[in-house]
C-alpha positions in Angstrom: 0.0 0.0 0.0 1.3 3.4 -0.9 1.2 5.9 2.0 -0.9 8.9 1.5 1.4 12.0 1.7 0.0 15.3 0.3 1.9 17.6 2.7 4.5 20.1 1.4 7.7 20.5 3.3 6.5 23.4 5.3 2.8 22.7 5.6 1.4 23.6 9.0 -1.5 21.3 8.4 0.9 18.4 9.0 1.0 19.4 12.6 -2.7 20.0 12.7 -3.2 16.5 11.1 -1.3 14.9 14.0 -3.4 16.7 16.5 -6.6 15.7 14.8 -5.4 12.1 14.4 -4.5 11.9 18.1 -8.0 13.0 19.1 -9.9 11.0 16.5 -8.1 7.7 16.5 -8.9 7.1 20.2 -12.7 7.5 20.0 -13.3 8.7 16.5 -14.7 12.0 17.7 -13.4 15.6 18.1 -14.8 17.1 21.2 -15.3 20.9 21.5 -12.4 21.0 24.0 -10.2 19.2 21.6 -11.0 21.5 18.7 -10.3 24.5 20.9 -7.0 23.0 22.1 -6.0 22.1 18.5 -6.7 25.6 17.2 -4.7 27.1 20.1 -1.8 24.8 19.4 -1.8 25.3 15.7 -1.8 29.1 16.3 1.5 28.7 18.2 3.0 27.0 15.1 1.6 29.7 12.8 2.4 33.1 14.4 0.3 35.9 12.9 -2.3 33.6 11.3 -5.8 34.8 11.3 -8.6 32.8 12.9 -9.9 31.9 9.4 -6.5 30.6 8.4 -6.3 28.5 11.6 -9.7 27.0 11.1 -8.8 26.3 7.4 -5.8 24.3 8.5 -7.9 22.4 11.0 -10.6 21.7 8.3 -7.9 20.5 5.9 -6.5 18.1 8.5 -10.0 16.8 9.4 -10.8 16.3 5.8 -7.5 14.4 5.1 -8.1 12.2 8.1 -11.7 11.5 7.0 -10.7 10.8 3.4 -8.4 7.9 4.4 -10.3 4.8 3.4 -9.7 2.9 6.6 -7.9 2.8 9.9 -4.8 1.2 8.3 -4.6 4.1 5.9 -5.0 6.6 8.7 -2.2 5.0 10.7 0.0 4.9 7.6 -0.6 8.6 7.1 0.3 9.3 10.7 3.5 7.4 10.4 4.6 9.2 7.2 3.6 12.6 8.6 5.5 12.1 11.8 8.6 10.8 10.0 8.6 13.8 7.6 8.2 16.2 10.5 11.0 14.4 12.3 13.2 15.3 9.3 12.1 18.9 9.2 11.8 19.9 12.8 14.7 20.6 15.1 14.9 18.5 18.2 13.4 21.1 20.5 10.4 21.5 18.1 10.0 17.7 18.0 9.9 17.6 21.8 7.4 20.5 21.8 5.2 18.7 19.4 5.1 15.5 21.6 4.5 17.6 24.7 1.5 19.3 22.9 0.2 15.9 21.8 0.3 14.8 25.4 -1.6 17.9 26.5 -4.2 17.3 23.8 -4.8 13.8 25.1 -6.0 15.4 28.3 -8.2 18.0 26.6 -11.5 16.1 26.9 -10.9 15.2 30.5 -9.9 11.6 29.9 -6.9 9.8 28.5 -7.5 6.4 27.0 -4.9 3.8 26.0 -5.4 4.7 22.3 -4.2 8.2 22.9 -1.2 6.9 24.9 -0.3 4.5 22.1 -0.7 7.2 19.5 1.7 9.6 21.4 4.2 6.8 21.9 4.2 5.9 18.1 4.6 9.6 17.1 7.3 10.2 19.6 9.2 7.2 18.4 9.0 8.4 14.8 10.1 11.9 15.8 13.0 10.5 17.8 11.7 11.8 21.1 12.0 9.7 24.3 8.8 9.6 26.5 8.7 8.0 29.9 5.3 6.8 31.1 4.5 7.5 34.8 3.5 4.6 36.9 
């Protein structure tokens, strides 16, 4: 299977996509709290972006996630996106992204095993070590 990879090298929607995938792969929903958190986080990666631009990036990421034909394709897209970002982002930015994914997993008030697994996979692809608390 060919991985789906429509991102350009400097596409902020790649980061938005990982946020959306983190939220959706766990329970296949985006809560209002998760949407707010994603927009806030994407805004930090796009200084000076308008609200419309931020929501456009979010909509693009949601559409791409939804267009993947099945869970395997969604997972493949996550892996390819994380690997590409791992090549493009400096180590502090990669660590920041993982920290933000961890924060997003708490946005709806509950963290499930799917979100933990997602963060661990992305962290591994980004070359970021994460220690789980007991």
